Structures are given as structure tokens and as C-alpha cells.
NURODREN-346939 format. One record per residue (C-alpha): residue in one letter; x, y, z. Coordinates in Angstrom, 2 decimals. Example, Ala and Ser with C-alpha at 12.3 -4.5 7.8 and 13.67 -1.06 7.14 Angstrom:
NURODREN-346939
[pt "a"; [12.30; -4.50; 7.80]];
[pt "s"; [13.67; -1.06; 7.14]];
//
This chain:
NURODREN-346939
[pt "m"; [-8.61; 161.46; 99.98]];
[pt "y"; [-4.55; 160.57; 101.18]];
[pt "v"; [-4.67; 157.62; 101.16]];
[pt "k"; [-6.22; 157.36; 97.45]];
[pt "s"; [-3.29; 159.77; 96.46]];
[pt "l"; [-0.55; 157.64; 98.07]];
[pt "e"; [-1.92; 154.96; 96.12]];
[pt "q"; [-1.78; 156.40; 92.87]];
[pt "e"; [1.77; 157.86; 93.31]];
[pt "n"; [2.81; 154.21; 94.16]];
[pt "p"; [0.82; 151.66; 92.38]];
[pt "s"; [3.13; 148.98; 94.01]];
[pt "l"; [2.22; 149.85; 97.47]];
[pt "a"; [-0.90; 147.49; 99.22]];
[pt "i"; [-2.42; 149.63; 101.41]];
[pt "i"; [-5.44; 147.35; 103.12]];
[pt "r"; [-8.44; 149.21; 104.73]];
[pt "v"; [-9.65; 147.26; 107.64]];
[pt "r"; [-12.96; 148.44; 109.01]];
[pt "n"; [-15.14; 146.69; 111.46]];
[pt "n"; [-19.17; 146.97; 111.23]];
[pt "v"; [-19.27; 146.96; 115.31]];
[pt "s"; [-17.43; 148.60; 117.96]];
[pt "y"; [-15.63; 145.85; 119.62]];
[pt "g"; [-12.95; 148.23; 121.46]];
[pt "l"; [-9.45; 149.73; 120.85]];
[pt "s"; [-7.46; 146.19; 121.34]];
[pt "h"; [-9.70; 144.55; 118.93]];
[pt "a"; [-9.39; 147.42; 116.33]];
[pt "r"; [-5.49; 146.81; 116.44]];
[pt "a"; [-5.62; 143.46; 116.43]];
[pt "s"; [-7.51; 143.20; 113.28]];
[pt "g"; [-5.11; 145.39; 111.70]];
[pt "w"; [-2.61; 142.81; 112.70]];
[pt "r"; [-4.57; 140.13; 111.24]];
[pt "a"; [-4.65; 142.16; 107.85]];
[pt "a"; [-0.78; 142.56; 107.77]];
[pt "t"; [1.34; 140.65; 105.74]];
[pt "a"; [4.86; 142.54; 106.29]];
[pt "d"; [7.22; 141.24; 108.13]];
[pt "v"; [7.01; 144.17; 110.79]];
[pt "v"; [3.80; 146.01; 111.72]];
[pt "a"; [3.46; 149.51; 113.12]];
[pt "i"; [0.49; 149.75; 115.22]];
[pt "l"; [-0.21; 153.61; 115.80]];
[pt "d"; [-3.00; 155.77; 117.58]];
[pt "a"; [-5.12; 157.97; 114.89]];
[pt "h"; [-3.57; 161.14; 115.75]];
[pt "i"; [-0.07; 159.96; 115.15]];
[pt "e"; [1.95; 161.28; 112.60]];
[pt "v"; [5.50; 160.10; 111.76]];
[pt "h"; [8.51; 162.20; 110.33]];
[pt "e"; [10.88; 161.01; 107.52]];
[pt "l"; [13.46; 158.39; 108.94]];
[pt "w"; [11.20; 157.61; 111.92]];
[pt "a"; [11.35; 153.85; 111.44]];
[pt "e"; [14.88; 153.02; 111.11]];
[pt "p"; [15.92; 153.02; 114.69]];
[pt "l"; [13.15; 150.87; 115.36]];
[pt "l"; [13.54; 148.75; 112.87]];
[pt "t"; [17.35; 148.30; 113.79]];
[pt "q"; [16.38; 147.06; 117.35]];
[pt "i"; [13.95; 144.70; 115.74]];
[pt "k"; [16.57; 143.06; 113.18]];
[pt "a"; [19.04; 142.68; 116.29]];
[pt "d"; [16.56; 141.00; 118.31]];
[pt "r"; [12.96; 140.02; 117.23]];
[pt "t"; [11.65; 139.71; 120.36]];
[pt "v"; [11.83; 143.59; 121.04]];
[pt "v"; [8.55; 145.43; 121.04]];
[pt "t"; [9.33; 149.17; 120.31]];
[pt "s"; [7.58; 152.46; 120.86]];
[pt "p"; [8.55; 155.29; 119.10]];
[pt "v"; [8.89; 158.96; 120.74]];
[pt "f"; [6.53; 161.41; 118.58]];
[pt "d"; [6.77; 165.06; 118.74]];
[pt "k"; [3.84; 167.19; 119.83]];
[pt "v"; [2.20; 169.23; 116.83]];
[pt "n"; [0.78; 172.50; 118.47]];
[pt "f"; [-2.67; 172.69; 117.01]];
[pt "a"; [-2.82; 176.46; 117.11]];
[pt "d"; [0.25; 177.10; 114.76]];
[pt "l"; [1.16; 173.35; 113.56]];
[pt "k"; [4.96; 174.10; 115.06]];
[pt "v"; [6.55; 170.54; 115.84]];
[pt "i"; [7.15; 170.35; 120.03]];
[pt "p"; [10.13; 167.87; 120.48]];
[pt "y"; [9.71; 165.27; 123.26]];
[pt "q"; [12.40; 164.20; 124.94]];
[pt "p"; [13.00; 160.20; 124.94]];
[pt "a"; [11.14; 158.65; 128.04]];
[pt "s"; [10.05; 155.34; 129.40]];
[pt "h"; [6.58; 154.77; 128.94]];
[pt "a"; [5.33; 153.81; 132.60]];
[pt "f"; [2.08; 153.88; 134.66]];
[pt "d"; [1.40; 154.60; 137.99]];
[pt "w"; [-0.97; 152.33; 140.93]];
[pt "a"; [-4.03; 153.24; 138.91]];
[pt "l"; [-2.58; 152.19; 135.63]];
[pt "w"; [-2.46; 155.31; 134.09]];
[pt "c"; [-0.01; 156.15; 131.54]];
[pt "m"; [2.95; 158.26; 132.72]];
[pt "y"; [6.62; 158.87; 131.48]];
[pt "e"; [9.75; 158.71; 133.33]];
[pt "s"; [13.02; 159.87; 132.38]];
[pt "f"; [15.79; 157.79; 131.36]];
[pt "s"; [19.07; 158.15; 133.28]];
[pt "d"; [21.39; 161.40; 132.89]];
[pt "e"; [23.53; 159.13; 131.20]];
[pt "y"; [21.52; 158.43; 128.51]];
[pt "y"; [20.70; 162.08; 127.82]];
[pt "k"; [24.46; 162.93; 127.94]];
[pt "l"; [24.93; 160.76; 124.53]];
[pt "n"; [22.66; 163.45; 122.94]];
[pt "d"; [21.09; 160.42; 120.54]];
[pt "g"; [17.48; 160.02; 120.58]];
[pt "s"; [17.35; 156.91; 118.28]];
[pt "l"; [19.15; 155.14; 121.24]];
[pt "p"; [16.88; 152.57; 122.98]];
[pt "g"; [15.85; 152.62; 126.25]];
[pt "k"; [14.09; 150.04; 128.56]];
[pt "s"; [10.27; 150.57; 129.51]];
[pt "p"; [7.74; 148.67; 131.52]];
[pt "s"; [5.05; 149.90; 129.43]];
[pt "v"; [4.24; 149.59; 125.73]];
[pt "m"; [1.70; 152.02; 125.11]];
[pt "g"; [-0.76; 151.51; 122.29]];
[pt "i"; [1.85; 152.88; 119.86]];
[pt "l"; [4.30; 150.02; 118.77]];
[pt "v"; [6.61; 148.69; 116.18]];
[pt "a"; [7.58; 144.77; 116.44]];
[pt "e"; [7.61; 141.69; 114.20]];
[pt "r"; [4.28; 140.59; 113.38]];
[pt "k"; [4.90; 136.96; 114.05]];
[pt "y"; [6.46; 137.51; 117.16]];
[pt "l"; [3.16; 139.38; 118.37]];
[pt "g"; [0.89; 136.52; 117.21]];
[pt "e"; [3.29; 134.22; 119.60]];
[pt "i"; [2.89; 136.17; 122.67]];
[pt "g"; [-0.31; 136.83; 122.31]];
[pt "l"; [-0.48; 140.14; 120.41]];
[pt "l"; [-3.23; 142.46; 122.54]];
[pt "d"; [-5.85; 141.38; 125.03]];
[pt "e"; [-8.90; 142.01; 122.86]];
[pt "g"; [-11.03; 141.30; 125.72]];
[pt "m"; [-10.12; 145.26; 126.99]];
[pt "k"; [-12.84; 147.08; 125.67]];
[pt "v"; [-11.81; 150.71; 126.53]];
[pt "y"; [-8.65; 152.87; 126.43]];
[pt "g"; [-5.88; 151.89; 128.57]];
[pt "g"; [-4.72; 148.66; 130.31]];
[pt "e"; [-3.64; 147.33; 127.07]];
[pt "n"; [-0.21; 149.15; 127.32]];
[pt "v"; [0.21; 148.06; 131.06]];
[pt "e"; [-0.55; 144.36; 130.08]];
[pt "l"; [1.28; 143.75; 127.01]];
[pt "g"; [4.18; 145.74; 128.71]];
[pt "i"; [4.36; 143.30; 131.44]];
[pt "r"; [3.99; 140.36; 129.38]];
[pt "v"; [7.13; 141.28; 127.20]];
[pt "s"; [9.08; 142.25; 130.16]];
[pt "k"; [8.51; 138.97; 131.69]];
[pt "l"; [9.02; 137.09; 128.53]];
[pt "h"; [12.38; 139.09; 128.22]];
[pt "l"; [13.37; 138.45; 131.70]];
[pt "s"; [12.45; 134.62; 131.46]];
[pt "n"; [15.25; 134.68; 128.59]];
[pt "t"; [17.98; 135.69; 130.04]];
//
């Protein structure tokens, strides 16, 4: 219903719906959305993600400066009981020895700057990412062989980090 209202309000907006008739797994679903995309930059977000106004600008600025940057935005928590927004502090996406997602704080110097739009380095990308569409294709996108949630964030994060290290 919401998508239909967006289309009615913005007739020039091209919304492409991608439906898979078979369950291939999360990484495959994300990759099929990427394959259908035509824009220069794609956002791959989990279904529960809601964005605020001006959320994309800091990410697009980083991508414009370096097309090989894969960004992962910080999203606030919405309390289900009263719908109040609980802000999260920016943090690095990381993983433990069991490859479970975790967050690591940035340096104290980062937080003293008091600007959550500033970039920070992260060894993991999570499943929530914004990147140049062609670059994601060049580096192999997501491993579609991963059938369950988790793992793709570690694999993609290591691959992106390795590429950045080899180019420095």
C-alpha cells in the first residue's frame, strides 16, 4: 500500500519489485535486488530498517570521494511499545571468533568530534550497506551460496578490507 502511494505521488519514480518464487537465501535475495537495480548507487537494507530524512547524504559523500568505499549506516532503534526513537551511537561493525555480529566503539577522539556523519573504519559490513552498484559487481557482490542469515557480512567485510589494504 505504501509503495503504491509513493508511485502515485511520484510518477517518475521507478520502483522495481523483485520477488523470488523459491527461497534461495538472504544473500541471493539481496543480490537479486542488486541485479534489478539501475541506479549508480544501491542501498541494501534489511526489511525492518526505516530511514530518516538526510540519512543518505553522508554515505553518498563518502562514495563520491572514493567509489571503492562500502558504507554501512547507523540506524536508530524504534521502541515497539511507544515508537520513540532511541539513537544509537556510531560504532564499528565487528565480529567475534564465532563470527557473530558485534559492535566496537570508535576512538574517544572520534566521539569528541560530536559528528555522527563522519566515517569510521569497520572490519565488517553487515547486511545493511550502501555502495556504488558497479563496484559491488566488480568485487563479486555477496556470496549467494550462504543460505542463512549471517556470514555474508563477515565475508564481504574481509573482502572489501583486503582490497583496500592491497590498494594502499
